[in-house]
A tleap script that builds the chain and sets N, CA, C and O, in Angstrom:
source leaprc.protein.ff14SB
mol = sequence {
  NMET HIE VAL LYS GLN VAL PRO THR THR GLU
  ALA MET LEU PHE LEU ASP SER ASN HIE ILE
  GLN GLY LYS LEU GLY SER LYS ILE LYS LEU
  GLY LEU TYR TYR GLU ASP ARG LEU VAL SER
  ILE MET THR PHE GLY GLY LEU ARG LYS SER
  LEU GLY SER ASN LYS LYS GLU GLY ILE LEU
  ASN TYR LEU ASP PHE ALA MET LYS LYS ILE
  GLN GLN CLEU
}
set mol.1.N position { 7.120 11.569 12.701 }
set mol.1.CA position { 6.650 10.581 11.752 }
set mol.1.C position { 6.536 9.235 12.452 }
set mol.1.O position { 7.300 8.930 13.368 }
set mol.2.N position { 5.589 8.448 12.017 }
set mol.2.CA position { 5.449 7.102 12.550 }
set mol.2.C position { 4.803 6.195 11.494 }
set mol.2.O position { 4.120 6.663 10.583 }
set mol.3.N position { 5.037 4.897 11.641 }
set mol.3.CA position { 4.505 3.891 10.721 }
set mol.3.C position { 3.441 3.092 11.452 }
set mol.3.O position { 3.619 2.698 12.605 }
set mol.4.N position { 2.327 2.859 10.760 }
set mol.4.CA position { 1.274 2.014 11.333 }
set mol.4.C position { 0.467 1.394 10.201 }
set mol.4.O position { 0.555 1.812 9.046 }
set mol.5.N position { -0.324 0.385 10.564 }
set mol.5.CA position { -1.186 -0.244 9.565 }
set mol.5.C position { -2.273 0.739 9.149 }
set mol.5.O position { -2.807 1.490 9.966 }
set mol.6.N position { -2.584 0.714 7.861 }
set mol.6.CA position { -3.575 1.636 7.295 }
set mol.6.C position { -4.887 0.882 7.103 }
set mol.6.O position { -4.896 -0.203 6.522 }
set mol.7.N position { -5.989 1.442 7.581 }
set mol.7.CA position { -7.286 0.796 7.341 }
set mol.7.C position { -7.552 0.690 5.830 }
set mol.7.O position { -7.134 1.551 5.056 }
set mol.8.N position { -8.240 -0.362 5.433 }
set mol.8.CA position { -8.476 -0.644 4.015 }
set mol.8.C position { -9.104 0.534 3.279 }
set mol.8.O position { -8.647 0.891 2.193 }
set mol.9.N position { -10.131 1.137 3.841 }
set mol.9.CA position { -10.803 2.251 3.168 }
set mol.9.C position { -9.849 3.413 2.928 }
set mol.9.O position { -9.833 3.989 1.840 }
set mol.10.N position { -9.053 3.760 3.935 }
set mol.10.CA position { -8.094 4.850 3.795 }
set mol.10.C position { -7.028 4.503 2.759 }
set mol.10.O position { -6.627 5.359 1.970 }
set mol.11.N position { -6.568 3.248 2.757 }
set mol.11.CA position { -5.560 2.809 1.788 }
set mol.11.C position { -6.091 2.903 0.361 }
set mol.11.O position { -5.390 3.384 -0.529 }
set mol.12.N position { -7.316 2.451 0.139 }
set mol.12.CA position { -7.903 2.491 -1.203 }
set mol.12.C position { -8.044 3.926 -1.707 }
set mol.12.O position { -7.723 4.211 -2.861 }
set mol.13.N position { -8.518 4.823 -0.857 }
set mol.13.CA position { -8.655 6.227 -1.242 }
set mol.13.C position { -7.297 6.848 -1.557 }
set mol.13.O position { -7.156 7.586 -2.532 }
set mol.14.N position { -6.295 6.545 -0.723 }
set mol.14.CA position { -4.956 7.090 -0.931 }
set mol.14.C position { -4.365 6.589 -2.243 }
set mol.14.O position { -3.809 7.372 -3.013 }
set mol.15.N position { -4.481 5.287 -2.501 }
set mol.15.CA position { -3.929 4.723 -3.733 }
set mol.15.C position { -4.669 5.240 -4.963 }
set mol.15.O position { -4.035 5.515 -5.982 }
set mol.16.N position { -5.967 5.376 -4.896 }
set mol.16.CA position { -6.725 5.921 -6.032 }
set mol.16.C position { -6.266 7.340 -6.380 }
set mol.16.O position { -6.255 7.726 -7.549 }
set mol.17.N position { -5.893 8.101 -5.372 }
set mol.17.CA position { -5.487 9.491 -5.588 }
set mol.17.C position { -4.005 9.661 -5.917 }
set mol.17.O position { -3.622 10.652 -6.539 }
set mol.18.N position { -3.164 8.700 -5.504 }
set mol.18.CA position { -1.716 8.917 -5.571 }
set mol.18.C position { -0.914 7.857 -6.310 }
set mol.18.O position { 0.305 7.986 -6.421 }
set mol.19.N position { -1.554 6.822 -6.813 }
set mol.19.CA position { -0.830 5.763 -7.520 }
set mol.19.C position { -1.362 5.668 -8.948 }
set mol.19.O position { -2.574 5.682 -9.164 }
set mol.20.N position { -0.477 5.572 -9.900 }
set mol.20.CA position { -0.864 5.568 -11.315 }
set mol.20.C position { -1.825 4.425 -11.650 }
set mol.20.O position { -2.679 4.577 -12.524 }
set mol.21.N position { -1.698 3.284 -10.968 }
set mol.21.CA position { -2.578 2.143 -11.233 }
set mol.21.C position { -3.773 2.092 -10.289 }
set mol.21.O position { -4.624 1.213 -10.420 }
set mol.22.N position { -3.846 3.009 -9.352 }
set mol.22.CA position { -4.966 3.011 -8.414 }
set mol.22.C position { -4.838 1.930 -7.356 }
set mol.22.O position { -3.743 1.451 -7.059 }
set mol.23.N position { -5.978 1.558 -6.795 }
set mol.23.CA position { -5.975 0.599 -5.684 }
set mol.23.C position { -5.690 -0.816 -6.155 }
set mol.23.O position { -5.920 -1.172 -7.311 }
set mol.24.N position { -5.185 -1.604 -5.229 }
set mol.24.CA position { -4.882 -3.006 -5.480 }
set mol.24.C position { -5.173 -3.752 -4.186 }
set mol.24.O position { -4.793 -3.294 -3.108 }
set mol.25.N position { -5.839 -4.888 -4.278 }
set mol.25.CA position { -6.122 -5.661 -3.086 }
set mol.25.C position { -4.845 -6.133 -2.419 }
set mol.25.O position { -3.911 -6.554 -3.101 }
set mol.26.N position { -4.790 -6.069 -1.110 }
set mol.26.CA position { -3.603 -6.495 -0.371 }
set mol.26.C position { -3.993 -6.911 1.037 }
set mol.26.O position { -5.026 -6.493 1.559 }
set mol.27.N position { -3.156 -7.738 1.645 }
set mol.27.CA position { -3.405 -8.194 3.007 }
set mol.27.C position { -2.914 -7.183 4.036 }
set mol.27.O position { -3.600 -6.898 5.018 }
set mol.28.N position { -1.714 -6.643 3.801 }
set mol.28.CA position { -1.098 -5.732 4.758 }
set mol.28.C position { -0.830 -4.402 4.084 }
set mol.28.O position { -0.300 -4.339 2.975 }
set mol.29.N position { -1.207 -3.341 4.777 }
set mol.29.CA position { -0.999 -1.993 4.271 }
set mol.29.C position { -0.297 -1.195 5.366 }
set mol.29.O position { -0.873 -0.956 6.427 }
set mol.30.N position { 0.954 -0.780 5.111 }
set mol.30.CA position { 1.712 -0.007 6.086 }
set mol.30.C position { 1.872 1.410 5.587 }
set mol.30.O position { 2.270 1.633 4.443 }
set mol.31.N position { 1.564 2.367 6.438 }
set mol.31.CA position { 1.628 3.763 6.042 }
set mol.31.C position { 2.573 4.559 6.898 }
set mol.31.O position { 2.748 4.279 8.084 }
set mol.32.N position { 3.188 5.562 6.285 }
set mol.32.CA position { 4.006 6.531 6.997 }
set mol.32.C position { 3.132 7.760 7.212 }
set mol.32.O position { 2.617 8.344 6.258 }
set mol.33.N position { 2.972 8.143 8.465 }
set mol.33.CA position { 2.136 9.275 8.827 }
set mol.33.C position { 2.998 10.423 9.338 }
set mol.33.O position { 3.914 10.228 10.137 }
set mol.34.N position { 2.687 11.611 8.864 }
set mol.34.CA position { 3.338 12.833 9.333 }
set mol.34.C position { 2.234 13.757 9.829 }
set mol.34.O position { 1.315 14.107 9.088 }
set mol.35.N position { 2.341 14.142 11.090 }
set mol.35.CA position { 1.295 14.956 11.726 }
set mol.35.C position { -0.086 14.333 11.501 }
set mol.35.O position { -1.041 15.023 11.143 }
set mol.36.N position { -0.172 13.037 11.713 }
set mol.36.CA position { -1.410 12.254 11.588 }
set mol.36.C position { -2.008 12.247 10.186 }
set mol.36.O position { -3.193 11.956 10.021 }
set mol.37.N position { -1.198 12.566 9.174 }
set mol.37.CA position { -1.643 12.493 7.777 }
set mol.37.C position { -0.832 11.440 7.060 }
set mol.37.O position { 0.392 11.393 7.184 }
set mol.38.N position { -1.515 10.595 6.310 }
set mol.38.CA position { -0.850 9.553 5.537 }
set mol.38.C position { -0.076 10.201 4.387 }
set mol.38.O position { -0.657 10.909 3.565 }
set mol.39.N position { 1.257 9.952 4.332 }
set mol.39.CA position { 2.079 10.553 3.285 }
set mol.39.C position { 2.688 9.513 2.343 }
set mol.39.O position { 3.089 9.855 1.230 }
set mol.40.N position { 2.762 8.262 2.768 }
set mol.40.CA position { 3.196 7.195 1.858 }
set mol.40.C position { 2.666 5.856 2.365 }
set mol.40.O position { 2.319 5.699 3.535 }
set mol.41.N position { 2.617 4.897 1.439 }
set mol.41.CA position { 2.056 3.588 1.778 }
set mol.41.C position { 2.797 2.487 1.014 }
set mol.41.O position { 3.203 2.668 -0.134 }
set mol.42.N position { 2.960 1.360 1.675 }
set mol.42.CA position { 3.479 0.141 1.036 }
set mol.42.C position { 2.460 -0.950 1.304 }
set mol.42.O position { 1.919 -1.052 2.405 }
set mol.43.N position { 2.198 -1.773 0.279 }
set mol.43.CA position { 1.241 -2.862 0.458 }
set mol.43.C position { 1.901 -4.202 0.167 }
set mol.43.O position { 2.813 -4.303 -0.654 }
set mol.44.N position { 1.416 -5.229 0.863 }
set mol.44.CA position { 1.960 -6.577 0.749 }
set mol.44.C position { 0.817 -7.580 0.674 }
set mol.44.O position { -0.251 -7.359 1.244 }
set mol.45.N position { 1.046 -8.685 -0.032 }
set mol.45.CA position { 0.051 -9.743 -0.133 }
set mol.45.C position { 0.725 -11.088 -0.299 }
set mol.45.O position { 1.951 -11.185 -0.267 }
set mol.46.N position { -0.073 -12.121 -0.474 }
set mol.46.CA position { 0.462 -13.462 -0.677 }
set mol.46.C position { 1.194 -13.591 -2.012 }
set mol.46.O position { 1.047 -12.748 -2.897 }
set mol.47.N position { 1.972 -14.643 -2.143 }
set mol.47.CA position { 2.666 -14.900 -3.403 }
set mol.47.C position { 1.642 -15.088 -4.505 }
set mol.47.O position { 0.564 -15.632 -4.267 }
set mol.48.N position { 1.969 -14.644 -5.711 }
set mol.48.CA position { 0.998 -14.665 -6.804 }
set mol.48.C position { 1.248 -15.816 -7.768 }
set mol.48.O position { 2.349 -16.002 -8.287 }
set mol.49.N position { 0.189 -16.574 -7.985 }
set mol.49.CA position { 0.244 -17.713 -8.893 }
set mol.49.C position { 0.598 -17.268 -10.314 }
set mol.49.O position { 1.292 -17.982 -11.037 }
set mol.50.N position { 0.120 -16.090 -10.707 }
set mol.50.CA position { 0.381 -15.587 -12.056 }
set mol.50.C position { 1.871 -15.338 -12.301 }
set mol.50.O position { 2.311 -15.270 -13.449 }
set mol.51.N position { 2.639 -15.204 -11.232 }
set mol.51.CA position { 4.086 -15.009 -11.358 }
set mol.51.C position { 4.856 -16.309 -11.092 }
set mol.51.O position { 6.074 -16.293 -10.911 }
set mol.52.N position { 4.134 -17.422 -11.071 }
set mol.52.CA position { 4.773 -18.723 -10.914 }
set mol.52.C position { 5.015 -19.152 -9.483 }
set mol.52.O position { 5.777 -20.088 -9.243 }
set mol.53.N position { 4.389 -18.492 -8.532 }
set mol.53.CA position { 4.584 -18.833 -7.124 }
set mol.53.C position { 3.300 -19.375 -6.521 }
set mol.53.O position { 2.204 -18.992 -6.928 }
set mol.54.N position { 3.438 -20.258 -5.561 }
set mol.54.CA position { 2.299 -20.761 -4.805 }
set mol.54.C position { 2.326 -20.129 -3.428 }
set mol.54.O position { 3.395 -19.830 -2.895 }
set mol.55.N position { 1.158 -19.926 -2.857 }
set mol.55.CA position { 1.080 -19.328 -1.529 }
set mol.55.C position { 1.862 -20.167 -0.534 }
set mol.55.O position { 1.818 -21.397 -0.565 }
set mol.56.N position { 2.578 -19.483 0.347 }
set mol.56.CA position { 3.327 -20.143 1.417 }
set mol.56.C position { 3.036 -19.403 2.708 }
set mol.56.O position { 3.064 -18.173 2.757 }
set mol.57.N position { 2.760 -20.159 3.740 }
set mol.57.CA position { 2.444 -19.579 5.043 }
set mol.57.C position { 3.601 -18.703 5.526 }
set mol.57.O position { 4.758 -19.123 5.524 }
set mol.58.N position { 3.268 -17.484 5.938 }
set mol.58.CA position { 4.265 -16.591 6.520 }
set mol.58.C position { 5.130 -15.839 5.521 }
set mol.58.O position { 6.028 -15.098 5.922 }
set mol.59.N position { 4.876 -16.016 4.217 }
set mol.59.CA position { 5.663 -15.319 3.208 }
set mol.59.C position { 4.759 -14.350 2.456 }
set mol.59.O position { 3.698 -14.725 1.959 }
set mol.60.N position { 5.201 -13.097 2.383 }
set mol.60.CA position { 4.436 -12.060 1.704 }
set mol.60.C position { 5.217 -11.512 0.524 }
set mol.60.O position { 6.442 -11.622 0.464 }
set mol.61.N position { 4.503 -10.930 -0.397 }
set mol.61.CA position { 5.069 -10.337 -1.597 }
set mol.61.C position { 4.793 -8.831 -1.563 }
set mol.61.O position { 3.672 -8.408 -1.281 }
set mol.62.N position { 5.817 -8.030 -1.850 }
set mol.62.CA position { 5.628 -6.581 -1.957 }
set mol.62.C position { 4.759 -6.317 -3.182 }
set mol.62.O position { 5.013 -6.874 -4.250 }
set mol.63.N position { 3.739 -5.475 -3.039 }
set mol.63.CA position { 2.837 -5.184 -4.150 }
set mol.63.C position { 2.962 -3.760 -4.672 }
set mol.63.O position { 3.156 -3.558 -5.871 }
set mol.64.N position { 2.854 -2.782 -3.800 }
set mol.64.CA position { 2.790 -1.386 -4.235 }
set mol.64.C position { 3.479 -0.452 -3.263 }
set mol.64.O position { 3.624 -0.748 -2.077 }
set mol.65.N position { 3.902 0.690 -3.800 }
set mol.65.CA position { 4.399 1.799 -2.992 }
set mol.65.C position { 3.883 3.079 -3.622 }
set mol.65.O position { 3.910 3.222 -4.845 }
set mol.66.N position { 3.417 4.004 -2.811 }
set mol.66.CA position { 2.970 5.303 -3.323 }
set mol.66.C position { 3.241 6.372 -2.278 }
set mol.66.O position { 3.179 6.132 -1.073 }
set mol.67.N position { 3.544 7.563 -2.787 }
set mol.67.CA position { 3.727 8.737 -1.944 }
set mol.67.C position { 2.663 9.764 -2.306 }
set mol.67.O position { 2.170 9.801 -3.434 }
set mol.68.N position { 2.323 10.585 -1.343 }
set mol.68.CA position { 1.327 11.626 -1.598 }
set mol.68.C position { 1.847 12.574 -2.669 }
set mol.68.O position { 3.002 13.000 -2.636 }
set mol.69.N position { 0.981 12.893 -3.613 }
set mol.69.CA position { 1.344 13.827 -4.666 }
set mol.69.C position { 1.570 15.219 -4.063 }
set mol.69.O position { 0.873 15.643 -3.141 }
set mol.70.N position { 2.546 15.894 -4.605 }
set mol.70.CA position { 2.798 17.270 -4.201 }
set mol.70.C position { 1.860 18.160 -5.002 }
set mol.70.O position { 1.756 18.037 -6.222 }
set mol.71.N position { 1.191 19.039 -4.311 }
set mol.71.CA position { 0.262 19.944 -4.986 }
set mol.71.C position { 1.033 20.923 -5.858 }
set mol.71.O position { 2.008 21.525 -5.407 }
set mol.72.N position { 0.602 21.084 -7.104 }
set mol.72.CA position { 1.252 22.018 -7.999 }
set mol.72.C position { 0.810 23.440 -7.673 }
set mol.72.O position { -0.323 23.675 -7.253 }
set mol.73.N position { 1.721 24.374 -7.873 }
set mol.73.CA position { 1.411 25.783 -7.583 }
set mol.73.C position { 0.644 26.425 -8.700 }
set mol.73.O position { 0.305 27.605 -8.617 }
savepdb mol mol.pdb
quit
């Protein structure tokens, strides 16, 4: 297993398939890969004004986490 940044297109497809809310815009997308397959993802972005925060240089906010759905038998 290894962790690396996930390209935007791959992240959007993964979140659409595996997260109840689907894709969400983010600056940083980190994925856990097993045998070169994305199995989970965490996304981060700037502080959100809607939550009472102003953007600050070098500070990120955790946005989403999703794991690959297990196929039902």
